[in-house]
MOPAC internal coordinates of N, CA, C and O (Angstrom, degrees):
PM7 1SCF
backbone

  N    0.0000 0     0.00 0     0.00 0    0    0    0
  C    1.4404 1     0.00 0     0.00 0    1    0    0
  C    1.5249 1   111.04 1     0.00 0    2    1    0
  O    1.2310 1   120.92 1   133.99 1    3    2    1
  N    1.3518 1   115.86 1   -46.01 1    3    2    1
  C    1.4543 1   120.04 1   179.10 1    5    3    2
  C    1.5277 1   110.48 1   -63.86 1    6    5    3
  O    1.2310 1   121.73 1   144.71 1    7    6    5
  N    1.3358 1   114.30 1   -35.29 1    7    6    5
  C    1.4697 1   119.23 1  -179.87 1    9    7    6
  C    1.5371 1   109.91 1   -64.65 1   10    9    7
  O    1.2310 1   120.13 1   139.38 1   11   10    9
  N    1.3365 1   117.36 1   -40.62 1   11   10    9
  C    1.4706 1   121.69 1   179.00 1   13   11   10
  C    1.5248 1   111.37 1   -65.57 1   14   13   11
  O    1.2310 1   120.42 1   139.00 1   15   14   13
  N    1.3170 1   116.80 1   -41.00 1   15   14   13
  C    1.4674 1   120.86 1   179.36 1   17   15   14
  C    1.5323 1   109.51 1   -65.72 1   18   17   15
  O    1.2310 1   121.02 1   139.66 1   19   18   17
  N    1.3320 1   115.65 1   -40.34 1   19   18   17
  C    1.4600 1   120.02 1   178.64 1   21   19   18
  C    1.5295 1   110.69 1   -62.61 1   22   21   19
  O    1.2310 1   120.07 1   133.82 1   23   22   21
  N    1.3315 1   117.47 1   -46.18 1   23   22   21
  C    1.4649 1   121.14 1   179.96 1   25   23   22
  C    1.5260 1   111.40 1   -65.00 1   26   25   23
  O    1.2310 1   120.43 1   140.26 1   27   26   25
  N    1.3136 1   116.78 1   -39.74 1   27   26   25
  C    1.4542 1   121.01 1   177.37 1   29   27   26
  C    1.5252 1   110.96 1   -64.00 1   30   29   27
  O    1.2310 1   120.29 1   135.68 1   31   30   29
  N    1.3156 1   117.05 1   -44.32 1   31   30   29
  C    1.4720 1   121.38 1   178.77 1   33   31   30
  C    1.5206 1   110.60 1   -63.72 1   34   33   31
  O    1.2310 1   120.74 1   136.81 1   35   34   33
  N    1.3185 1   116.19 1   -43.19 1   35   34   33
  C    1.4654 1   120.73 1  -179.73 1   37   35   34
  C    1.5287 1   111.12 1   -63.06 1   38   37   35
  O    1.2310 1   120.43 1   137.85 1   39   38   37
  N    1.3086 1   116.78 1   -42.15 1   39   38   37
  C    1.4709 1   119.48 1  -179.88 1   41   39   38
  C    1.5292 1   111.17 1   -67.49 1   42   41   39
  O    1.2310 1   119.75 1   142.80 1   43   42   41
  N    1.3367 1   118.07 1   -37.20 1   43   42   41
  C    1.4645 1   121.05 1   177.08 1   45   43   42
  C    1.5214 1   111.31 1   -65.90 1   46   45   43
  O    1.2310 1   120.62 1   140.70 1   47   46   45
  N    1.3137 1   116.42 1   -39.30 1   47   46   45
  C    1.4627 1   120.38 1   177.85 1   49   47   46
  C    1.5239 1   110.06 1   -64.37 1   50   49   47
  O    1.2310 1   120.34 1   135.34 1   51   50   49
  N    1.3224 1   116.96 1   -44.66 1   51   50   49
  C    1.4666 1   120.50 1  -179.49 1   53   51   50
  C    1.5249 1   111.75 1   -65.50 1   54   53   51
  O    1.2310 1   120.45 1   141.99 1   55   54   53
  N    1.3250 1   116.75 1   -38.01 1   55   54   53
  C    1.4655 1   119.96 1   177.61 1   57   55   54
  C    1.5260 1   111.21 1   -65.89 1   58   57   55
  O    1.2310 1   120.53 1   142.29 1   59   58   57
  N    1.3124 1   116.60 1   -37.71 1   59   58   57
  C    1.4630 1   121.26 1   179.50 1   61   59   58
  C    1.5122 1   112.33 1   -70.20 1   62   61   59
  O    1.2310 1   119.53 1   158.87 1   63   62   61
  N    1.3144 1   118.49 1   -21.13 1   63   62   61
  C    1.4680 1   122.28 1  -177.24 1   65   63   62
  C    1.5210 1   113.08 1   -94.90 1   66   65   63
  O    1.2310 1   119.89 1   179.68 1   67   66   65
  N    1.3074 1   117.82 1    -0.32 1   67   66   65
  C    1.4609 1   118.72 1  -178.58 1   69   67   66
  C    1.5141 1   110.12 1   -65.75 1   70   69   67
  O    1.2310 1   121.12 1   -40.95 1   71   70   69
  N    1.3049 1   115.47 1   139.05 1   71   70   69
  C    1.4634 1   119.63 1   176.76 1   73   71   70
  C    1.5237 1   108.91 1   -90.84 1   74   73   71
  O    1.2310 1   121.19 1   -16.64 1   75   74   73
  N    1.3282 1   115.34 1   163.36 1   75   74   73
  C    1.4642 1   119.59 1   176.75 1   77   75   74
  C    1.5178 1   109.10 1   -66.92 1   78   77   75
  O    1.2310 1   120.32 1   -35.72 1   79   78   77
  N    1.3111 1   116.99 1   144.28 1   79   78   77
  C    1.4645 1   118.48 1   177.73 1   81   79   78
  C    1.5265 1   110.18 1   -64.08 1   82   81   79
  O    1.2310 1   120.98 1   -37.81 1   83   82   81
  N    1.3082 1   115.74 1   142.19 1   83   82   81
  C    1.4588 1   119.40 1  -179.82 1   85   83   82
  C    1.5142 1   109.62 1   -77.29 1   86   85   83
  O    1.2310 1   121.18 1   -27.67 1   87   86   85
  N    1.3179 1   115.34 1   152.33 1   87   86   85
  C    1.4616 1   120.57 1  -179.91 1   89   87   86
  C    1.5273 1   108.74 1   -73.42 1   90   89   87
  O    1.2310 1   119.81 1   -46.35 1   91   90   89
  N    1.3257 1   117.97 1   133.65 1   91   90   89
  C    1.4596 1   119.90 1   179.09 1   93   91   90
  C    1.5253 1   110.90 1   -58.56 1   94   93   91
  O    1.2310 1   120.91 1   -31.90 1   95   94   93
  N    1.3137 1   115.86 1   148.10 1   95   94   93
  C    1.4667 1   120.98 1  -175.72 1   97   95   94
  C    1.5231 1   112.56 1   -61.20 1   98   97   95
  O    1.2310 1   119.21 1   146.57 1   99   98   97
  N    1.3209 1   119.12 1   -33.43 1   99   98   97
  C    1.4625 1   121.13 1  -177.10 1  101   99   98
  C    1.5259 1   112.65 1   -68.95 1  102  101   99
  O    1.2310 1   119.83 1   160.34 1  103  102  101
  N    1.3169 1   117.93 1   -19.66 1  103  102  101
  C    1.4563 1   120.37 1   179.65 1  105  103  102
  C    1.5263 1   110.77 1   -75.83 1  106  105  103
  O    1.2310 1   120.29 1   132.75 1  107  106  105
  N    1.3145 1   117.05 1   -47.25 1  107  106  105
  C    1.4522 1   121.66 1   177.72 1  109  107  106
  C    1.5174 1   113.98 1    58.13 1  110  109  107
  O    1.2310 1   121.45 1     4.55 1  111  110  109
  N    1.3046 1   114.84 1  -175.45 1  111  110  109
  C    1.4511 1   121.28 1   176.48 1  113  111  110
  C    1.5182 1   109.30 1   -82.48 1  114  113  111
  O    1.2310 1   120.77 1   -33.67 1  115  114  113
  N    1.3019 1   116.13 1   146.33 1  115  114  113
  C    1.4610 1   119.90 1   178.61 1  117  115  114
  C    1.5157 1   110.19 1  -102.46 1  118  117  115
  O    1.2310 1   121.61 1   -28.37 1  119  118  117
  N    1.2998 1   114.52 1   151.63 1  119  118  117
  C    1.4543 1   122.51 1   178.29 1  121  119  118
  C    1.5225 1   107.46 1  -120.76 1  122  121  119
  O    1.2310 1   120.35 1   -38.37 1  123  122  121
  N    1.3149 1   116.93 1   141.63 1  123  122  121
  C    1.4624 1   121.96 1  -179.15 1  125  123  122
  C    1.5141 1   109.49 1  -120.88 1  126  125  123
  O    1.2310 1   120.93 1   -44.17 1  127  126  125
  N    1.3269 1   115.82 1   135.83 1  127  126  125
  C    1.4663 1   122.80 1   174.05 1  129  127  126
  C    1.5182 1   108.41 1  -118.09 1  130  129  127
  O    1.2310 1   120.48 1   -39.16 1  131  130  129
  N    1.3075 1   116.69 1   140.84 1  131  130  129
  C    1.4615 1   121.37 1   174.13 1  133  131  130
  C    1.5172 1   108.15 1  -131.10 1  134  133  131
  O    1.2310 1   120.72 1   -46.93 1  135  134  133
  N    1.3283 1   116.23 1   133.07 1  135  134  133
  C    1.4564 1   122.05 1   179.07 1  137  135  134
  C    1.5227 1   109.31 1  -140.50 1  138  137  135
  O    1.2310 1   120.88 1   -26.00 1  139  138  137
  N    1.3204 1   115.93 1   154.00 1  139  138  137
  C    1.4623 1   121.23 1   171.16 1  141  139  138
  C    1.5164 1   107.79 1  -129.81 1  142  141  139
  O    1.2310 1   121.51 1   -26.86 1  143  142  141
  N    1.3237 1   114.72 1   153.14 1  143  142  141
  C    1.4659 1   120.05 1   179.19 1  145  143  142
  C    1.5341 1   108.43 1  -155.56 1  146  145  143
  O    1.2310 1   120.80 1   -31.60 1  147  146  145
  N    1.3167 1   116.08 1   148.40 1  147  146  145
  C    1.4678 1   121.43 1   177.68 1  149  147  146
  C    1.5235 1   108.70 1  -109.43 1  150  149  147
  O    1.2310 1   121.04 1   -58.18 1  151  150  149
  N    1.3326 1   115.62 1   121.82 1  151  150  149
  C    1.4635 1   121.62 1   174.53 1  153  151  150
  C    1.5279 1   107.33 1  -104.17 1  154  153  151
  O    1.2310 1   120.55 1   -40.03 1  155  154  153
  N    1.3273 1   116.55 1   139.97 1  155  154  153
  C    1.4658 1   120.00 1  -176.25 1  157  155  154
  C    1.5264 1   112.74 1   -92.08 1  158  157  155
  O    1.2310 1   119.89 1  -171.79 1  159  158  157
  N    1.3220 1   117.81 1     8.21 1  159  158  157
  C    1.4659 1   121.65 1   177.38 1  161  159  158
  C    1.5244 1   110.06 1   -89.14 1  162  161  159
  O    1.2310 1   120.93 1    -5.81 1  163  162  161
  N    1.3515 1   115.82 1   174.19 1  163  162  161
  C    1.4599 1   119.73 1   178.71 1  165  163  162
  C    1.5335 1   110.74 1   -76.71 1  166  165  163
  O    1.2310 1   121.24 1   -14.87 1  167  166  165
  N    1.3200 1   115.23 1   165.13 1  167  166  165
  C    1.4660 1   122.22 1  -173.77 1  169  167  166
  C    1.5311 1   112.90 1   -57.44 1  170  169  167
  O    1.2310 1   119.65 1   129.93 1  171  170  169
  N    1.3226 1   118.28 1   -50.07 1  171  170  169
  C    1.4739 1   122.13 1  -177.12 1  173  171  170
  C    1.5235 1   111.36 1   -59.63 1  174  173  171
  O    1.2310 1   120.37 1   137.43 1  175  174  173
  N    1.3192 1   116.89 1   -42.57 1  175  174  173
  C    1.4638 1   121.19 1  -179.88 1  177  175  174
  C    1.5253 1   110.72 1   -62.78 1  178  177  175
  O    1.2310 1   120.46 1   134.21 1  179  178  177
  N    1.3280 1   116.73 1   -45.79 1  179  178  177
  C    1.4658 1   120.91 1  -179.11 1  181  179  178
  C    1.5322 1   110.30 1   -67.54 1  182  181  179
  O    1.2310 1   119.92 1   138.35 1  183  182  181
  N    1.3171 1   117.77 1   -41.65 1  183  182  181
  C    1.4645 1   122.14 1   179.62 1  185  183  182
  C    1.5330 1   110.26 1   -58.06 1  186  185  183
  O    1.2310 1   120.35 1   130.96 1  187  186  185
  N    1.3269 1   116.93 1   -49.04 1  187  186  185
  C    1.4613 1   120.75 1  -179.87 1  189  187  186
  C    1.5208 1   111.99 1   -69.01 1  190  189  187
  O    1.2310 1   120.03 1   145.93 1  191  190  189
  N    1.3274 1   117.55 1   -34.07 1  191  190  189
  C    1.4678 1   121.16 1   178.71 1  193  191  190
  C    1.5315 1   111.07 1   -66.68 1  194  193  191
  O    1.2310 1   120.24 1   143.84 1  195  194  193
  N    1.3270 1   117.15 1   -36.16 1  195  194  193
  C    1.4720 1   120.18 1   177.51 1  197  195  194
  C    1.5246 1   110.15 1   -67.12 1  198  197  195
  O    1.2310 1   120.00 1   138.32 1  199  198  197
  N    1.3361 1   117.60 1   -41.68 1  199  198  197
  C    1.4669 1   120.34 1   176.75 1  201  199  198
  C    1.5220 1   110.72 1   -59.16 1  202  201  199
  O    1.2310 1   120.42 1   136.22 1  203  202  201
  N    1.3391 1   116.81 1   -43.78 1  203  202  201
  C    1.4645 1   120.60 1   177.90 1  205  203  202
  C    1.5269 1   111.50 1   -65.15 1  206  205  203
  O    1.2310 1   120.52 1   142.30 1  207  206  205
  N    1.3383 1   116.61 1   -37.70 1  207  206  205
  C    1.4678 1   120.56 1   179.59 1  209  207  206
  C    1.5297 1   110.56 1   -63.46 1  210  209  207
  O    1.2310 1   120.11 1   138.20 1  211  210  209
  N    1.3330 1   117.40 1   -41.80 1  211  210  209
  C    1.4612 1   120.14 1   177.27 1  213  211  210
  C    1.5266 1   110.42 1   -59.43 1  214  213  211
  O    1.2310 1   120.34 1   135.81 1  215  214  213
  N    1.3221 1   116.95 1   -44.19 1  215  214  213
  C    1.4664 1   120.21 1   179.65 1  217  215  214
  C    1.5256 1   111.10 1   -62.63 1  218  217  215
  O    1.2310 1   120.49 1   138.41 1  219  218  217
  N    1.3073 1   116.66 1   -41.59 1  219  218  217
  C    1.4668 1   120.74 1  -178.75 1  221  219  218
  C    1.5266 1   111.65 1   -66.77 1  222  221  219
  O    1.2310 1   120.20 1   146.23 1  223  222  221
  N    1.3083 1   117.23 1   -33.77 1  223  222  221
  C    1.4614 1   121.74 1   179.84 1  225  223  222
  C    1.5306 1   111.21 1   -78.11 1  226  225  223
  O    1.2310 1   120.22 1   156.93 1  227  226  225
  N    1.3143 1   117.19 1   -23.07 1  227  226  225
  C    1.4548 1   120.93 1   178.79 1  229  227  226
  C    1.5164 1   114.69 1   106.12 1  230  229  227
  O    1.2310 1   120.12 1  -167.90 1  231  230  229
  N    1.3272 1   117.38 1    12.10 1  231  230  229
  C    1.4554 1   121.26 1   174.70 1  233  231  230
  C    1.5184 1   108.28 1   -96.19 1  234  233  231
  O    1.2310 1   120.32 1   -40.45 1  235  234  233
  N    1.3126 1   117.00 1   139.55 1  235  234  233
  C    1.4610 1   119.56 1   179.14 1  237  235  234
  C    1.5219 1   109.51 1   -96.08 1  238  237  235
  O    1.2310 1   121.39 1   -47.30 1  239  238  237
  N    1.3137 1   114.94 1   132.70 1  239  238  237
  C    1.4625 1   121.67 1  -178.90 1  241  239  238
  C    1.5279 1   108.44 1   -71.71 1  242  241  239
  O    1.2310 1   120.79 1   -57.62 1  243  242  241
  N    1.3316 1   116.10 1   122.38 1  243  242  241
  C    1.4663 1   121.57 1   179.60 1  245  243  242
  C    1.5134 1   111.63 1   -97.38 1  246  245  243
  O    1.2310 1   120.40 1   146.86 1  247  246  245
  N    1.3284 1   116.83 1   -33.14 1  247  246  245
  C    1.4673 1   119.75 1   179.70 1  249  247  246
  C    1.5236 1   107.63 1  -150.17 1  250  249  247
  O    1.2310 1   120.84 1   -54.82 1  251  250  249
  N    1.3158 1   116.00 1   125.18 1  251  250  249
  C    1.4599 1   122.31 1   175.28 1  253  251  250
  C    1.5240 1   106.65 1  -124.56 1  254  253  251
  O    1.2310 1   120.57 1   -75.79 1  255  254  253
  N    1.3097 1   116.52 1   104.21 1  255  254  253
  C    1.4557 1   122.21 1  -175.97 1  257  255  254
  C    1.5287 1   109.04 1  -108.26 1  258  257  255
  O    1.2310 1   120.94 1   -80.64 1  259  258  257
  N    1.3291 1   115.81 1    99.36 1  259  258  257
  C    1.4592 1   121.45 1  -178.71 1  261  259  258
  C    1.5212 1   111.30 1   -66.39 1  262  261  259
  O    1.2310 1   120.18 1   144.52 1  263  262  261
  N    1.3207 1   117.27 1   -35.48 1  263  262  261
  C    1.4619 1   121.50 1   179.51 1  265  263  262
  C    1.5360 1   111.00 1   -73.18 1  266  265  263
  O    1.2310 1   120.50 1   137.42 1  267  266  265
  N    1.3360 1   116.65 1   -42.58 1  267  266  265
  C    1.4634 1   121.76 1   179.42 1  269  267  266
  C    1.5131 1   113.25 1   -80.46 1  270  269  267
  O    1.2310 1   120.72 1   171.05 1  271  270  269
  N    1.3238 1   116.23 1    -8.95 1  271  270  269
  C    1.4640 1   123.76 1   175.95 1  273  271  270
  C    1.5272 1   113.31 1    61.33 1  274  273  271
  O    1.2310 1   120.72 1  -128.61 1  275  274  273
  N    1.3505 1   116.23 1    51.39 1  275  274  273
  C    1.4608 1   119.77 1   172.92 1  277  275  274
  C    1.5253 1   110.07 1  -153.97 1  278  277  275
  O    1.2310 1   121.76 1   -22.22 1  279  278  277
  N    1.3248 1   114.24 1   157.78 1  279  278  277
  C    1.4638 1   122.47 1   175.77 1  281  279  278
  C    1.5239 1   107.01 1  -133.76 1  282  281  279
  O    1.2310 1   120.62 1   -45.05 1  283  282  281
  N    1.3320 1   116.42 1   134.95 1  283  282  281
  C    1.4608 1   121.82 1   175.75 1  285  283  282
  C    1.5249 1   108.40 1  -121.52 1  286  285  283
  O    1.2310 1   121.11 1   -47.15 1  287  286  285
  N    1.3297 1   115.49 1   132.85 1  287  286  285
  C    1.4599 1   120.91 1   178.88 1  289  287  286
  C    1.5282 1   108.60 1  -137.45 1  290  289  287
  O    1.2310 1   120.98 1   -25.17 1  291  290  289
  N    1.3470 1   115.74 1   154.83 1  291  290  289
  C    1.4606 1   118.44 1   176.32 1  293  291  290
  C    1.5161 1   111.51 1  -150.41 1  294  293  291
  O    1.2310 1   121.82 1    -6.83 1  295  294  293
  N    1.3349 1   114.13 1   173.17 1  295  294  293
  C    1.4607 1   121.29 1   179.52 1  297  295  294
  C    1.5221 1   107.27 1  -157.58 1  298  297  295
  O    1.2310 1   120.97 1   -35.26 1  299  298  297
  N    1.3317 1   115.75 1   144.74 1  299  298  297
  C    1.4523 1   121.47 1   172.94 1  301  299  298
  C    1.5157 1   106.75 1  -102.13 1  302  301  299
  O    1.2310 1   120.70 1   -69.81 1  303  302  301
  N    1.3108 1   116.26 1   110.19 1  303  302  301
  C    1.4652 1   120.80 1  -175.13 1  305  303  302
  C    1.5193 1   112.48 1   -88.53 1  306  305  303
  O    1.2310 1   119.90 1  -177.95 1  307  306  305
  N    1.3115 1   117.80 1     2.05 1  307  306  305
  C    1.4527 1   120.15 1  -174.97 1  309  307  306
  C    1.5190 1   111.21 1    91.48 1  310  309  307
  O    1.2310 1   120.47 1   158.88 1  311  310  309
  N    1.3136 1   116.71 1   -21.12 1  311  310  309
  C    1.4644 1   122.14 1   176.80 1  313  311  310
  C    1.5271 1   109.91 1  -107.28 1  314  313  311
  O    1.2310 1   120.41 1  -169.88 1  315  314  313
  N    1.3163 1   116.83 1    10.12 1  315  314  313
  C    1.4541 1   121.76 1  -178.23 1  317  315  314
  C    1.5157 1   109.88 1   126.27 1  318  317  315
  O    1.2310 1   120.92 1    -4.13 1  319  318  317
  N    1.3085 1   115.85 1   175.87 1  319  318  317
  C    1.4537 1   121.29 1  -178.00 1  321  319  318
  C    1.5184 1   111.45 1   -87.06 1  322  321  319
  O    1.2310 1   121.50 1   -35.77 1  323  322  321
  N    1.3139 1   114.73 1   144.23 1  323  322  321
  C    1.4595 1   122.79 1   169.80 1  325  323  322
  C    1.5149 1   105.71 1  -114.40 1  326  325  323
  O    1.2310 1   120.33 1   -53.66 1  327  326  325
  N    1.3210 1   116.98 1   126.34 1  327  326  325
  C    1.4598 1   122.39 1  -179.65 1  329  327  326
  C    1.5143 1   108.90 1  -126.06 1  330  329  327
  O    1.2310 1   120.74 1   -43.61 1  331  330  329
  N    1.3306 1   116.19 1   136.39 1  331  330  329
  C    1.4562 1   120.89 1   179.43 1  333  331  330
  C    1.5260 1   108.78 1  -135.23 1  334  333  331
  O    1.2310 1   121.12 1   -44.79 1  335  334  333
  N    1.3305 1   115.46 1   135.21 1  335  334  333
  C    1.4628 1   121.69 1   177.23 1  337  335  334
  C    1.5170 1   108.62 1  -125.46 1  338  337  335
  O    1.2310 1   121.07 1   -51.24 1  339  338  337
  N    1.3259 1   115.56 1   128.76 1  339  338  337
  C    1.4601 1   121.85 1   177.75 1  341  339  338
  C    1.5217 1   107.53 1  -113.02 1  342  341  339
  O    1.2310 1   120.91 1   -55.74 1  343  342  341
  N    1.3303 1   115.86 1   124.26 1  343  342  341
  C    1.4660 1   122.16 1   175.69 1  345  343  342
  C    1.5232 1   108.08 1  -106.70 1  346  345  343
  O    1.2310 1   120.62 1   -39.49 1  347  346  345
  N    1.3302 1   116.41 1   140.51 1  347  346  345
  C    1.4629 1   122.24 1  -174.84 1  349  347  346
  C    1.5293 1   109.72 1  -111.72 1  350  349  347
  O    1.2310 1   121.18 1   -44.95 1  351  350  349
  N    1.3351 1   115.34 1   135.05 1  351  350  349
  C    1.4567 1   121.74 1   179.69 1  353  351  350
  C    1.5302 1   108.54 1  -129.92 1  354  353  351
  O    1.2310 1   119.58 1   -85.69 1  355  354  353
  N    1.3383 1   118.41 1    94.31 1  355  354  353
  C    1.4637 1   120.00 1   178.62 1  357  355  354
  C    1.5357 1   110.30 1   -61.67 1  358  357  355
  O    1.2310 1   121.05 1   -47.02 1  359  358  357
  N    1.3190 1   115.60 1   132.98 1  359  358  357
  C    1.4652 1   122.63 1   176.53 1  361  359  358
  C    1.5256 1   107.55 1  -127.03 1  362  361  359
  O    1.2310 1   120.26 1    -5.20 1  363  362  361
  N    1.3205 1   117.10 1   174.80 1  363  362  361
  C    1.4634 1   120.62 1  -174.01 1  365  363  362
  C    1.5290 1   113.24 1   -61.99 1  366  365  363
  O    1.2310 1   119.34 1   148.40 1  367  366  365
  N    1.3179 1   118.86 1   -31.60 1  367  366  365
  C    1.4630 1   120.55 1  -176.66 1  369  367  366
  C    1.5297 1   113.17 1  -108.81 1  370  369  367
  O    1.2310 1   119.59 1  -160.66 1  371  370  369
  N    1.3313 1   118.39 1    19.34 1  371  370  369
  C    1.4579 1   120.50 1   178.23 1  373  371  370
  C    1.5080 1   112.16 1   150.70 1  374  373  371
  O    1.2310 1   121.30 1    37.80 1  375  374  373
  N    1.3332 1   115.11 1  -142.20 1  375  374  373
  C    1.4603 1   121.91 1  -179.12 1  377  375  374
  C    1.5225 1   108.68 1  -135.56 1  378  377  375
  O    1.2310 1   120.97 1   -56.24 1  379  378  377
  N    1.3236 1   115.76 1   123.76 1  379  378  377
  C    1.4622 1   119.96 1   174.26 1  381  379  378
  C    1.5246 1   106.71 1   -92.98 1  382  381  379
  O    1.2310 1   120.93 1   -45.50 1  383  382  381
  N    1.3356 1   115.83 1   134.50 1  383  382  381
  C    1.4623 1   120.42 1   177.87 1  385  383  382
  C    1.5223 1   109.26 1  -116.93 1  386  385  383
  O    1.2310 1   121.66 1   -32.28 1  387  386  385
  N    1.3107 1   114.42 1   147.72 1  387  386  385
  C    1.4638 1   121.72 1   173.85 1  389  387  386
  C    1.5139 1   106.39 1  -121.32 1  390  389  387
  O    1.2310 1   120.83 1   -57.39 1  391  390  389
  N    1.3262 1   116.02 1   122.61 1  391  390  389
  C    1.4647 1   122.07 1  -177.48 1  393  391  390
  C    1.5257 1   108.08 1  -111.27 1  394  393  391
  O    1.2310 1   120.83 1   -55.78 1  395  394  393
  N    1.3297 1   116.03 1   124.22 1  395  394  393
  C    1.4622 1   121.77 1   175.52 1  397  395  394
  C    1.5216 1   106.81 1  -122.43 1  398  397  395
  O    1.2310 1   120.99 1   -62.46 1  399  398  397
  N    1.3308 1   115.72 1   117.54 1  399  398  397
  C    1.4578 1   121.35 1  -178.09 1  401  399  398
  C    1.5211 1   109.63 1  -122.54 1  402  401  399
  O    1.2310 1   121.01 1   -38.30 1  403  402  401
  N    1.3311 1   115.67 1   141.70 1  403  402  401
  C    1.4697 1   121.88 1   178.54 1  405  403  402
  C    1.5133 1   108.55 1  -130.25 1  406  405  403
  O    1.2310 1   121.25 1   -39.87 1  407  406  405
  N    1.3235 1   115.22 1   140.13 1  407  406  405
  C    1.4530 1   119.61 1   178.48 1  409  407  406
  C    1.5198 1   110.20 1  -154.73 1  410  409  407
  O    1.2310 1   121.44 1   -11.70 1  411  410  409
  N    1.3104 1   114.85 1   168.30 1  411  410  409
  C    1.4397 1   122.24 1   174.43 1  413  411  410
  C    1.5235 1   108.39 1   -67.20 1  414  413  411
  O    1.2310 1   120.11 1   -40.89 1  415  414  413
  N    1.3050 1   117.39 1   139.11 1  415  414  413
  C    1.4558 1   122.48 1  -177.92 1  417  415  414
  C    1.5336 1   112.11 1   -59.27 1  418  417  415
  O    1.2310 1   119.92 1   152.03 1  419  418  417
  N    1.3293 1   117.76 1   -27.97 1  419  418  417
  C    1.4616 1   121.53 1  -177.67 1  421  419  418
  C    1.5317 1   112.62 1   -75.87 1  422  421  419
  O    1.2310 1   119.78 1   168.02 1  423  422  421
  N    1.3287 1   118.03 1   -11.98 1  423  422  421
  C    1.4598 1   122.05 1  -177.57 1  425  423  422
  C    1.5297 1   109.33 1   -81.49 1  426  425  423
  O    1.2310 1   120.22 1   -77.89 1  427  426  425
  N    1.3233 1   117.19 1   102.11 1  427  426  425
  C    1.4694 1   121.77 1  -176.21 1  429  427  426
  C    1.5323 1   112.14 1   -72.74 1  430  429  427
  O    1.2310 1   119.44 1   155.17 1  431  430  429
  N    1.3316 1   118.68 1   -24.83 1  431  430  429
  C    1.4677 1   121.48 1   178.51 1  433  431  430
  C    1.5224 1   111.38 1   -66.89 1  434  433  431
  O    1.2310 1   120.54 1   161.53 1  435  434  433
  N    1.3037 1   116.58 1   -18.47 1  435  434  433
  C    1.4580 1   121.78 1  -175.29 1  437  435  434
  C    1.5249 1   112.66 1   -69.27 1  438  437  435
  O    1.2310 1   119.84 1   154.50 1  439  438  437
  N    1.3150 1   117.91 1   -25.50 1  439  438  437
  C    1.4680 1   122.10 1  -172.93 1  441  439  438
  C    1.5297 1   112.97 1   -55.40 1  442  441  439
  O    1.2310 1   119.77 1   147.53 1  443  442  441
  N    1.3193 1   118.04 1   -32.47 1  443  442  441
  C    1.4630 1   121.17 1  -175.91 1  445  443  442
  C    1.5301 1   112.76 1  -114.39 1  446  445  443
  O    1.2310 1   119.68 1  -162.36 1  447  446  445
  N    1.3098 1   118.21 1    17.64 1  447  446  445
  C    1.4613 1   121.44 1  -174.05 1  449  447  446
  C    1.5228 1   112.63 1   -61.02 1  450  449  447
  O    1.2310 1   119.71 1   128.41 1  451  450  449
  N    1.3329 1   118.15 1   -51.59 1  451  450  449
  C    1.4650 1   120.50 1  -177.89 1  453  451  450
  C    1.5231 1   111.42 1   -62.55 1  454  453  451
  O    1.2310 1   120.46 1   141.48 1  455  454  453
  N    1.3353 1   116.72 1   -38.52 1  455  454  453
  C    1.4620 1   119.97 1   178.47 1  457  455  454
  C    1.5248 1   111.27 1   -64.90 1  458  457  455
  O    1.2310 1   120.49 1   142.01 1  459  458  457
  N    1.3446 1   116.67 1   -37.99 1  459  458  457
  C    1.4654 1   120.25 1   177.57 1  461  459  458
  C    1.5252 1   110.97 1   -64.84 1  462  461  459
  O    1.2310 1   120.39 1   138.62 1  463  462  461
  N    1.3286 1   116.86 1   -41.38 1  463  462  461
  C    1.4728 1   120.18 1   178.89 1  465  463  462
  C    1.5233 1   109.70 1   -60.70 1  466  465  463
  O    1.2310 1   120.11 1   134.48 1  467  466  465
  N    1.3293 1   117.40 1   -45.52 1  467  466  465
  C    1.4606 1   121.57 1   179.43 1  469  467  466
  C    1.5277 1   110.57 1   -63.95 1  470  469  467
  O    1.2310 1   120.26 1   136.79 1  471  470  469
  N    1.3314 1   117.11 1   -43.21 1  471  470  469
  C    1.4611 1   121.39 1  -179.14 1  473  471  470
  C    1.5310 1   111.58 1   -62.33 1  474  473  471
  O    1.2310 1   119.93 1   129.58 1  475  474  473
  N    1.3288 1   117.74 1   -50.42 1  475  474  473
  C    1.4639 1   120.50 1  -179.34 1  477  475  474
  C    1.5251 1   112.14 1   -65.90 1  478  477  475
  O    1.2310 1   120.52 1   142.02 1  479  478  477
  N    1.3268 1   116.61 1   -37.98 1  479  478  477
  C    1.4598 1   119.75 1   178.39 1  481  479  478
  C    1.5238 1   110.99 1   -66.11 1  482  481  479
  O    1.2310 1   120.12 1   140.22 1  483  482  481
  N    1.3247 1   117.37 1   -39.78 1  483  482  481
  C    1.4717 1   120.66 1   178.55 1  485  483  482
  C    1.5216 1   111.23 1   -60.76 1  486  485  483
  O    1.2310 1   120.18 1   139.34 1  487  486  485
  N    1.3215 1   117.25 1   -40.66 1  487  486  485
  C    1.4696 1   120.92 1   179.06 1  489  487  486
  C    1.5278 1   111.55 1   -63.12 1  490  489  487
  O    1.2310 1   120.28 1   139.03 1  491  490  489
  N    1.3269 1   117.08 1   -40.97 1  491  490  489
  C    1.4644 1   121.45 1  -175.31 1  493  491  490
  C    1.5309 1   113.67 1   -84.27 1  494  493  491
  O    1.2310 1   120.02 1   157.20 1  495  494  493
  N    1.3270 1   117.57 1   -22.80 1  495  494  493
  C    1.4541 1   120.22 1  -173.75 1  497  495  494
  C    1.5371 1   113.10 1   -92.75 1  498  497  495
  O    1.2310 1   120.13 1  -170.60 1  499  498  497
  N    1.2980 1   117.36 1     9.40 1  499  498  497
  C    1.4744 1   119.51 1  -179.41 1  501  499  498
  C    1.4985 1   111.86 1   -82.23 1  502  501  499
  O    1.2310 1   120.10 1   180.00 1  503  502  501

């Protein structure tokens, strides 16, 4: 009986001392970029231009919600996932977009992602 209580106590102590599992190395720290931009074209033109820009950059569109006014795209670069979401806000003189992108800190291509989206969209939305 004492032996069972001892084993039970020992197992409870060991369970209480467990540390949190460490994050796998491939996950790494994530970095987030946020940008806004005003396009002077109509909503449909800008929406389709952003979809084309994602394709040109190499991100695959996972969800394009014309009614909800957002597009989400991602890519697995081998160093982790890169995810970008563009929200559209029609205003009187065009469409304001908000771009939020997240990627693994080790992904060096990520540094200019939002600027590339704006650049490609500007070319197509004229």
